[in-house]
C-alpha positions as CSV (number, residue, x, y, z in Angstrom):
1,H,60.5,-17.4,-24.3
2,I,62.7,-16.4,-22.0
3,Y,64.7,-14.3,-24.4
4,L,61.2,-12.5,-25.4
5,A,60.8,-11.7,-21.7
6,M,64.3,-10.2,-20.8
7,E,63.8,-8.3,-24.2
8,T,60.7,-6.8,-22.9
9,A,62.2,-6.1,-19.6
10,R,64.7,-4.4,-20.9
11,Q,62.8,-1.9,-23.4
12,K,60.6,-1.1,-20.1
13,A,63.4,-0.1,-18.2
14,V,65.2,2.0,-20.9
15,A,61.6,3.5,-21.9
16,M,61.5,4.8,-17.8
17,V,64.8,6.9,-18.0
18,P,63.8,10.3,-17.3
19,P,65.0,13.3,-20.2
20,R,67.7,14.6,-17.6
21,R,69.5,11.1,-17.8
22,Q,69.5,10.9,-21.6
23,W,73.3,11.8,-21.8
24,I,74.0,8.9,-19.2
25,D,71.9,6.4,-21.6
26,S,73.9,8.3,-24.9
27,A,77.1,7.7,-23.2
28,K,76.4,3.8,-22.8
29,K,75.3,3.5,-26.3
30,T,78.6,5.1,-27.4
31,A,80.9,2.8,-25.2
32,F,78.4,-0.1,-26.7
33,V,79.6,0.7,-30.3
34,L,83.0,1.3,-29.1
35,G,83.3,-1.7,-26.7
36,T,81.7,-4.4,-29.1
37,S,84.2,-2.8,-31.8
38,L,87.1,-3.1,-29.7
39,I,86.1,-6.6,-28.6
40,V,85.8,-8.0,-31.9
41,F,89.3,-6.0,-32.6
42,V,90.8,-8.2,-29.8
43,A,88.9,-11.2,-30.5
44,A,89.6,-11.4,-34.1
45,R,93.0,-10.6,-34.2
46,N,94.3,-13.9,-34.4
47,T,91.5,-16.2,-35.2
48,A,89.7,-14.3,-37.8
49,T,92.9,-13.6,-39.5
50,D,94.3,-16.9,-39.4
51,L,91.2,-18.5,-40.8
52,L,90.7,-15.8,-43.9
53,Q,94.7,-16.9,-44.8
54,R,94.0,-20.5,-44.6
55,F,90.6,-19.9,-46.3
56,W,92.3,-17.9,-49.4
57,G,95.6,-19.6,-49.5
58,A,98.7,-20.3,-47.5
59,S,100.4,-17.0,-48.9
60,G,97.1,-14.8,-47.1
61,N,97.6,-12.4,-50.4
62,Y,94.1,-12.7,-51.8
63,W,92.8,-9.9,-50.5
64,Q,95.9,-7.8,-51.8
65,Q,96.0,-9.3,-55.3
66,A,92.6,-8.1,-55.5
67,F,92.8,-4.7,-54.6
68,D,96.1,-4.6,-56.5
69,W,94.0,-6.4,-59.8
70,T,91.0,-4.2,-59.3
71,Y,93.4,-0.9,-58.9
72,A,95.0,-1.9,-62.2
73,A,91.9,-2.5,-64.2
74,F,91.1,1.1,-64.0
75,G,94.3,2.5,-65.6
76,S,96.7,2.1,-62.4
77,D,95.5,5.6,-61.8
78,D,94.5,6.9,-58.7
79,R,91.7,9.5,-59.9
80,C,90.3,6.9,-62.0
81,A,90.7,4.3,-59.4
82,W,88.7,6.7,-56.7
83,L,86.2,7.7,-59.2
84,F,85.4,5.0,-61.6
85,G,86.4,2.3,-59.2
86,T,84.1,3.5,-56.3
87,L,81.2,4.0,-58.8
88,A,81.5,0.4,-60.1
89,I,81.8,-1.5,-57.1
90,T,79.2,0.4,-54.6
91,G,76.7,0.3,-57.7
92,V,77.2,-3.3,-57.9
93,V,76.7,-4.1,-54.2
94,Y,73.8,-1.5,-54.1
95,W,71.9,-2.9,-57.0
96,A,72.6,-6.7,-56.3
97,F,70.9,-6.3,-52.7
98,N,68.2,-3.9,-53.6
99,L,67.0,-6.2,-56.8
100,F,66.6,-8.8,-54.5
101,L,64.3,-6.8,-52.3
102,M,62.4,-5.4,-55.4
103,L,61.6,-9.1,-56.2
104,L,59.8,-9.1,-53.0
105,D,58.1,-5.6,-53.0
106,V,57.2,-6.2,-57.1
107,F,56.4,-9.9,-57.2
108,N,55.6,-10.5,-53.7
109,W,58.4,-13.7,-54.1
110,P,59.7,-15.7,-52.1
111,K,56.5,-15.2,-50.3
112,F,57.7,-17.2,-46.9
113,L,60.0,-13.9,-46.7
114,L,56.6,-11.4,-46.6
115,K,55.6,-12.2,-43.0
116,Y,58.6,-10.1,-42.0
117,K,57.0,-6.8,-43.6
118,V,57.2,-4.0,-40.9
119,Q,54.2,-2.3,-42.6
120,P,51.9,-5.4,-44.0
121,D,49.2,-3.2,-45.4
122,K,51.5,-0.5,-47.0
123,N,53.1,-1.3,-50.5
124,A,50.5,-4.0,-51.6
125,P,50.9,-3.8,-54.3
126,I,53.9,-1.1,-55.0
127,D,53.1,2.0,-56.9
128,K,54.8,1.3,-59.8
129,R,54.8,5.1,-60.8
130,M,56.4,5.6,-57.8
131,L,59.0,3.1,-57.9
132,A,59.8,4.0,-61.4
133,K,60.2,7.6,-60.2
134,A,62.5,6.3,-57.3
135,V,64.8,4.4,-59.5
136,A,65.3,6.9,-62.1
137,T,66.3,9.7,-59.2
138,V,68.5,7.0,-57.7
139,L,70.1,6.6,-61.0
140,F,70.7,10.5,-61.3
141,N,72.2,10.8,-58.1
142,E,74.6,8.1,-58.7
143,F,76.0,9.2,-61.8
144,V,75.5,13.0,-62.0
145,V,75.2,14.1,-58.7
146,A,77.9,12.1,-57.3
147,P,80.9,12.2,-59.4
148,P,81.3,16.0,-59.0
149,F,81.3,15.6,-55.3
150,M,83.8,12.6,-55.7
151,L,86.4,14.5,-57.5
152,L,86.0,17.3,-54.9
153,M,86.6,14.4,-52.2
154,F,89.5,12.9,-54.5
155,A,91.5,16.3,-54.0
156,L,90.8,16.3,-50.1
157,Y,91.9,12.9,-49.8
158,S,94.9,13.8,-51.6
159,W,95.7,16.2,-49.1
160,R,94.9,14.2,-46.4
161,G,97.3,11.5,-47.6
162,V,94.9,9.0,-48.2
163,A,96.6,5.9,-49.8
164,F,95.0,4.9,-53.5
165,S,97.0,1.7,-54.0
166,G,100.0,-0.4,-52.5
167,E,99.7,-2.5,-49.5
168,L,96.5,-2.8,-47.6
169,P,95.9,-1.9,-43.8
170,T,96.1,-5.0,-41.3
171,F,93.0,-6.7,-40.6
172,Q,92.9,-5.4,-37.1
173,W,93.4,-1.8,-38.1
174,V,90.6,-2.1,-40.6
175,I,88.0,-2.9,-37.9
176,L,89.1,-0.4,-36.0
177,E,88.7,2.3,-38.2
178,I,85.2,1.1,-39.2
179,A,84.4,1.4,-35.8
180,V,85.7,5.3,-36.4
181,F,83.9,5.8,-39.3
182,S,80.4,4.8,-37.6
183,L,80.7,6.7,-35.1
184,T,81.6,10.1,-37.5
185,E,79.0,9.1,-39.8
186,E,76.4,9.1,-36.8
187,V,77.6,12.7,-36.1
188,F,77.3,14.1,-40.0
189,F,74.6,12.4,-41.0
190,Y,72.4,12.9,-37.4
191,Y,72.6,17.1,-37.7
192,S,72.5,17.3,-41.4
193,H,68.8,15.1,-41.1
194,R,68.0,17.3,-38.3
195,M,68.3,20.4,-40.6
196,L,66.5,18.8,-43.1
197,H,63.8,18.5,-41.2
198,H,63.6,22.3,-40.5
199,P,60.2,23.5,-41.7
200,R,61.8,26.2,-43.8
201,I,64.1,23.4,-45.6
202,Y,61.7,20.2,-45.4
203,R,59.2,21.3,-47.9
204,Y,61.8,22.4,-50.9
205,V,64.6,19.4,-50.0
206,H,63.9,16.7,-47.6
207,K,59.9,16.0,-48.9
208,I,60.8,14.2,-51.7
209,H,62.4,11.3,-49.6
210,H,59.5,10.9,-47.1
211,E,57.2,10.7,-49.9
212,W,57.7,6.8,-48.7
213,T,55.9,6.6,-45.7
214,A,56.7,3.0,-45.8
215,P,60.0,2.8,-47.1
216,I,61.8,0.2,-49.5
217,G,65.3,-0.7,-49.7
218,I,65.9,1.7,-53.1
219,I,64.8,5.0,-51.7
220,S,67.8,4.6,-49.2
221,L,69.3,6.7,-52.3
222,Y,66.1,8.5,-53.2
223,A,66.8,12.1,-52.2
224,H,66.9,15.8,-53.9
225,P,70.4,16.1,-55.2
226,I,71.3,18.8,-52.2
227,E,70.0,15.8,-49.4
228,H,72.1,13.5,-51.3
229,V,75.3,15.7,-50.8
230,L,74.8,16.6,-47.7
231,S,73.1,13.4,-46.0
232,N,74.1,10.5,-48.4
233,L,77.6,11.2,-49.4
234,L,79.1,13.8,-46.8
235,P,78.6,11.7,-44.0
236,P,80.4,8.4,-44.5
237,C,83.6,10.0,-46.3
238,M,84.2,12.1,-43.1
239,G,85.4,9.3,-41.5
240,P,88.0,8.1,-44.2
241,L,89.0,11.8,-44.7
242,I,89.8,11.9,-40.3
243,M,91.5,8.6,-40.9
244,G,93.6,9.3,-43.9
245,S,92.2,6.0,-44.8
246,H,93.5,3.1,-47.7
247,L,91.3,3.1,-50.5
248,G,90.5,-0.6,-50.0
249,T,89.1,0.4,-46.7
250,I,87.3,2.9,-48.0
251,W,85.6,1.0,-50.8
252,L,84.7,-2.1,-47.8
253,W,82.9,0.9,-45.9
254,F,81.1,2.4,-48.4
255,C,79.8,-1.3,-49.4
256,L,78.8,-1.7,-45.1
257,A,77.2,2.0,-45.6
258,L,75.2,1.1,-48.4
259,V,73.8,-2.4,-47.5
260,S,73.2,-0.8,-43.8
261,T,70.8,2.2,-45.0
262,S,69.0,-0.3,-47.5
263,I,68.3,-2.6,-44.4
264,S,67.0,0.5,-42.7
265,H,65.1,1.5,-45.7
266,C,63.9,-2.3,-46.7
267,G,60.6,-2.6,-45.0
268,Y,61.4,-6.2,-43.4
269,H,62.2,-7.3,-40.2
270,F,64.5,-10.1,-41.1
271,P,66.0,-12.4,-38.9
272,L,69.6,-12.1,-38.1
273,L,69.9,-8.8,-39.5
274,P,69.7,-5.1,-37.9
275,S,66.4,-4.1,-37.2
276,P,64.8,-1.6,-39.3
277,E,62.1,-0.4,-36.9
278,A,63.6,2.5,-35.9
279,H,64.0,4.3,-39.5
280,D,60.8,2.7,-40.7
281,F,59.2,4.9,-37.6
282,H,60.9,7.9,-38.5
283,H,59.2,7.2,-41.9
284,L,55.6,6.8,-40.8
285,K,55.5,9.4,-38.2
286,F,58.0,12.1,-39.8
287,V,59.7,12.6,-36.6
288,N,62.1,10.9,-34.1
289,N,64.9,8.6,-34.9
290,F,67.3,11.2,-37.1
291,G,70.6,9.4,-36.5
292,V,71.8,6.2,-37.9
293,L,73.0,4.4,-34.3
294,G,70.7,6.1,-31.7
295,I,73.3,7.4,-30.2
296,L,72.7,11.2,-30.5
297,D,68.9,10.8,-30.5
298,S,69.1,9.4,-27.1
299,L,71.5,12.3,-26.1
300,H,69.0,14.9,-27.5
301,G,65.9,13.0,-27.0
302,T,64.8,12.8,-30.3
303,D,63.6,9.2,-29.6
304,R,61.0,9.6,-26.6
305,L,58.3,9.2,-29.1
306,F,59.6,6.2,-30.6
307,R,60.4,4.9,-27.0
308,S,56.9,4.7,-26.1
309,S,55.7,3.0,-29.3
310,R,54.9,-0.7,-30.1
311,A,57.7,-0.5,-33.1
312,Y,60.6,0.3,-29.9
313,Q,59.5,-3.0,-28.4
314,R,60.3,-4.7,-31.8
315,H,63.2,-3.1,-32.2
316,F,65.8,-5.7,-31.5
317,L,68.0,-8.3,-33.6
318,L,65.5,-11.1,-34.7
319,L,67.2,-14.5,-33.8
320,S,64.2,-16.4,-34.3
321,L,62.0,-17.3,-37.5
322,V,58.9,-16.0,-35.7
323,P,58.3,-12.4,-37.1
324,V,58.4,-9.6,-34.6
325,R,54.6,-8.5,-35.3
326,E,53.7,-11.9,-33.8
327,L,55.9,-11.6,-30.9
328,Y,54.6,-7.9,-30.0
329,P,50.9,-7.9,-31.9
330,D,49.2,-4.6,-32.4
331,G,46.5,-4.1,-29.7
332,D,43.8,-1.7,-29.4
333,K,45.6,-0.5,-25.9
334,A,49.0,-0.1,-27.5
335,M,47.4,1.9,-30.6
336,K,45.5,4.1,-28.1
337,K,48.9,4.8,-26.0
338,E,50.8,5.4,-29.0
339,K,48.2,8.0,-30.3
340,L,48.4,10.0,-26.7
341,N,51.9,9.8,-26.7
342,E,52.2,10.9,-30.6
343,T,49.9,14.3,-29.4
344,D,51.8,15.0,-26.2
345,A,54.9,15.0,-28.2
346,G,53.5,17.6,-31.0
347,K,52.1,19.6,-28.0
348,A,55.6,19.5,-26.0
349,G,57.3,20.7,-29.2
350,L,59.8,17.7,-29.0
351,E,60.5,17.8,-32.9
352,D,61.8,20.4,-34.7
353,S,60.3,19.0,-37.5
354,S,56.7,20.1,-36.6
355,G,54.8,20.3,-40.1
356,G,56.5,18.3,-41.8
357,E,54.0,16.5,-43.8
358,D,52.7,19.7,-45.5
């Protein structure tokens, strides 16, 4: 109860921040992301590395041996390791995670997890034809659209000096790079996503992704080929290009990014996992929350409608087994307030994606 009261007070305080102070809120979010990463970086410098080494053996060479084995499995060839290794590793992670989510969506099993559904009245049952279309589109994007782009990135990565083999970077450096990757992805994803919501582009490209107003995990990669390149592939690839990273770090980052976007689309607010409320709200309303971290949404004011919604009150890391919909149940007053705020936002022209539902 104390935690819930503190969270409610925090959200009310944030929602009252005037527009002219958006840049301050954005700066705070940026500082939080960087600060958290640096704290983890310092705290884990000795303890985590030592624990990993003890766990995998006194030599501490497990990860290096695993990477060397994987690199050799693809012929010890930089291009093959990058292209086929990346497709294989990310494919296994993506489909393993989403097949579990599909058990929930298709078979409603395990049933005790259904109470964490963000929109309990949607996808019950799931439309099998839409699901089949989504699976086919994702496979097309993975194995037809992605490879040419990856070959282009191989040329750029080679020019930048990316290490496709050899000694892995230190644990500390990997943590720092992941923080840089996250901020870089936020910039490239936010602006490409905003562009895709322009009325002249939306109906031809991004509308496909928004066919799902109640998203599920697998549609994180369900998109028009143009969108798949601009928003799904390019943003996570830019951080490693800037940093000139090691292939092992890039593989780790891609896996984290895929799990993250699958969680944000999954439609379930599970305990101890990042909240999907922000992006779920974006699919429901077609507006607001264009970024990954929320930093640029705060800066540009593209989260105002979200901040005044019930979804925003539920947007936090759930630390108990009680579903957020029970902690913050829907009420008539809250729903009426959301509708009024949505109308006001439309009149004010806060979103450049107006008319996006066409």
